[in-house]
N, C-alpha and C positions, 0 to 999 in steps of 0.2 A: 655591607646591605643584606636583608634578615629574608628569611626565606620567608610566604607568606601564613606556612601552619604556626610560624615560629612566632607572629605576629601577634596573630591571632588567639599563640595563650599565654603571651602576653599583659593582653588588651582584656583577661577577663578578672573580674575582679580579686580581691584578697579575701581571705575566708573571713568572717566578722568572728571578733571577738563574740565571747562567751556571756552571754545579757543577764543583765540583772533581774531572773523573774519574778513577781513575784505572788505572793501564793496566799493561799489563806492557810494566816498562823491565830493561834487564837492563846488567850494570854488562860495559864492554868491555874496559877497557884503564884500566890508572893508574899514569901514568908517572914520576906525582912532579913537575907542574908546580904552575909559579909564575900560569900565565893562559896558558886552555887556551881556542882561538879558530881560526875560518876553516874550520871541516868543509869539507870540495869533491872530493866524486863522482864517481870516473872509470869511461865506461861505459867505454872500453879499455883499463883494467886492472883491470877490475873488482876494485877500491883505493878507500876513501877517502885524503885527508890532510887532516890538520889539521896546527894548531902551537900551539906554545906560545912569546907572543910574549916574553916575558920572561927564559923560558930559551934559546930565541935555538936554537932543535929546529923541526926539521918530523918529523910520524909518518906512517906508509903502512899502512893494514891490509886485509890481504887474508880478506873473512868469509869467503867458499867452505873454503880452506885453514888461516883464522886465524893466515897468515904476520905477523909488526910489523915494522917497519922503525923505525928512527930515524936524525935528520938531524941531523948540526952547521949553526951559520950564522952567517954572520960578521958581523950586526946583529940588532935588530931586524925582526923583518919581520912586518904585521898582519894580511897578505893573502896570497893566492896567487889564480890561474886556469890557465885549460887557457888553450891558444893552438893551435888549430886545426892550425900545421904541424908541431906533437910542444913539448912542454916545459912555459915553465911561467911567468906575467907576476906580478911582484908587486910590491906594495905597501908599501915599507920603511922606517926610520925616514932614509935618506938622500934618497928618492926612488922614480920606478919602476925597476924594473930586470926585465930575465931573470934569470930564476932558474933550478941548476943545481943539484937536487938532490946528485943521489952523488956529486960533486966542492963544494958547499959554496960553493957563489960566485953573485954577483949580480954583469951586466952593465949599469952605468947607462942609463937614458936620458932623463930626465931630473928634476931634482928643483925644485917652482919652489917650494919655502918655503927654503934655502939663508936664509933671512935670518932665521927663527926656530928657532934654535935647540933652545928647550926646547918645541917641535914635534914628534910623528911618528905616520904614513897608521897608522890603527889598522885599520879594516876596507874590502871592497869586493867585485866583482861585477861579471860584464861585461854587456850587453845585450846585445839578438836580434842586435843588428845587429854586433857585437864590438870595439863601444868597451870600455873597462877604466873603470868608474866604482870612484872609492876617495877619503876621507874620511878626514884628517888632527884631530887634538887636541893638547891641551896636557895634556903628558905631566903634569901637575901639577895638573891639573882645575883651575885654576882658573879662567881666561883662557877671554876669547872669543876664539880664532884659529884657529879649524878650521873646514875650509873644503871642499865638496865638490868633486872635478876629476874629468875625462876627460879618458882618455888614448885618443886615438882611433887609429887601426889604422898613419895615416899620421905615430905619434910624437908626432904636437901635441898639446900637453896647454889645457885649458881650464877655469878656475874656472867653479860653475856654480851656486856658490852657497857663504855665508857667513857667522861671526856663530856659532858653537857654540865649545862649552868641552868637548864628546867628540862627534866622531860615529859614527856603526855602524849597523850591518843594513844597505844597499840594496838593495834587492830589486825585481825585474819581474816581472808578471802575466804569466799564460798569455798572454794577445792583445799584449800588446806594449806597451796603452796607458795602464795606468798604474807608475810606478814610486812606491816606498814608501821612507822614511831616514829614520831614528831625531836627535831631537837630544836625548841620553839623559840629562842632568843635566838639563832639561826636564821630561822624563816624558812625551813626544811625541812621537809617530811622528804623520812626516808622507807625504802623498801631494801627488804633483805630477802632471797629465797629462803626456803622452808619444808626442810624431809617431813611430809605426811606419811612417813612411817614412826620416824624418830624424832621428831621435832626441832632438828636440829635446822641452828639459822645459819648463811652466807652469802655471798657476796654483797652486802652490806653498800647501798648504792643512793643519790641522789634522785626522786625521784618526783623531788617540783620543791621547786623559790619561790617563795611570795618573791610580790611588790611591797615596797614599804608602807604605799596604801593599803594592801590588803589586811595590813595586821598581823599575827603573829600564829602558825598554825595550834591548835590547840587538841580537844579529845576530837577525836575519829568512830566510825561506828563503820561496814559496809554493807551495801544491798545486797538480793538476792539476784542480783544481775555481774554481779566482780565491781561495783563501782563505786569510789568511797569517798562519802562523807565529813568533812573537816568542819569545827565551829573553828570562826575565828576572832582570835581576841584582840581586842580596841581594830574591829574592822566591819561590828554588825552587818554579819555574817554567816550560811554557811556557803561551799559548793563544793560539787561531783564532782569529782577527776579520776579519769578514767583509768586502764590499768599504763597506758602510756604516758599519766600526768599534765593529762593535758588536761584543761577545766572544762568539763561539757557544757556545764553552768552554773549558775549561783543566788541563790536568795536572799532576800533583807528580812532578818528578824532585828526586832524594835527592841534592841538593846545595843550597847558597844562593844561591850566584853563577852562573846556568845562561844563558854565552857567545852561544852561538847551534847554529845547527842548520841540518840536508839531508836531503834524502833519496835514499837510495839503496838498493844491493841490486840485485841480478838482476832485479828489476819496481819497483825505484823506489820498495817500497812498508813501505821500516826509513825510520821517522826518526830519524838521529845525532845527536848531542843532547852539543855540548862545555861541562863544565865550568872556572871557576879553577881547580885542585888539585883536583874529586874527580877527574878525567879524562873517557871516552869513555863516552858512553851511549848505549842505542839501542830504541829504544821501538816498541814497535808500537799506531799511530795511528786505522787502519782505511783510508786512504789514502793514494791512490799521489804525489809528485811529476814533477817533468820536468826531463831532462836536463839541465845546466847547460851556460847556454851560453859559447862559446869566445871569447878573444879574437883578433883576426883579424891583427894585424898580427904 
């Protein structure tokens, strides 16, 4: 026999699964990308930078004026980050480099994988201390030869994790104590503890594993409330993931292969979303982000 209190508890409905909530999504720019990626908001320029990795191009969009610029690049660039002293640092096929968009030039810094011809850098972001974290992948998406690297401000390079087929989406929580990172082909969002004093990573763990129908976790960013926004390759959506790994909500995006996202706009309250071949979108999701950290080297 079940006591009355327990009977009442059992009759309570189970929590509803996160809803696919429609939001206002605006098509911003469709320049015919092959692999659109890497959105990055520049507060100083009031502009969004993003990339076409396979097309070897970069784009700059200023929403206040509608201005659009495209730049040719000498090779595939997976990610760029702002430098505190001006300019950009990049994670490219040939390694870490300083990047001059206007001249279409890369100035090499270091190539930690010169012995892995089938690998390239794919995604990256700076931590609060000004180091640039970027991951590599097997371009054929077959072998677990990818690793996550840290480019320090003194331009030394450290491999901090390895064994990935495709790395994606390093992102740092607002308090600097967590780094999220994706093992994309394993459908897994990982989390690491981060020491805010020296940036050291520890306690690697699974934050969330996606179901097959959700696609693969791709690029990510945190919002100012400490929730993680994840783009879903082959999933046509964004998800907002709580610190405990549960999905608070999902939003449909009108593209199959959603690759990354970054907050931008004057109030950092517009979520810009890149897709592989359907262009750049802007979504009004009701929360704001934080300015991107910059490379201190």
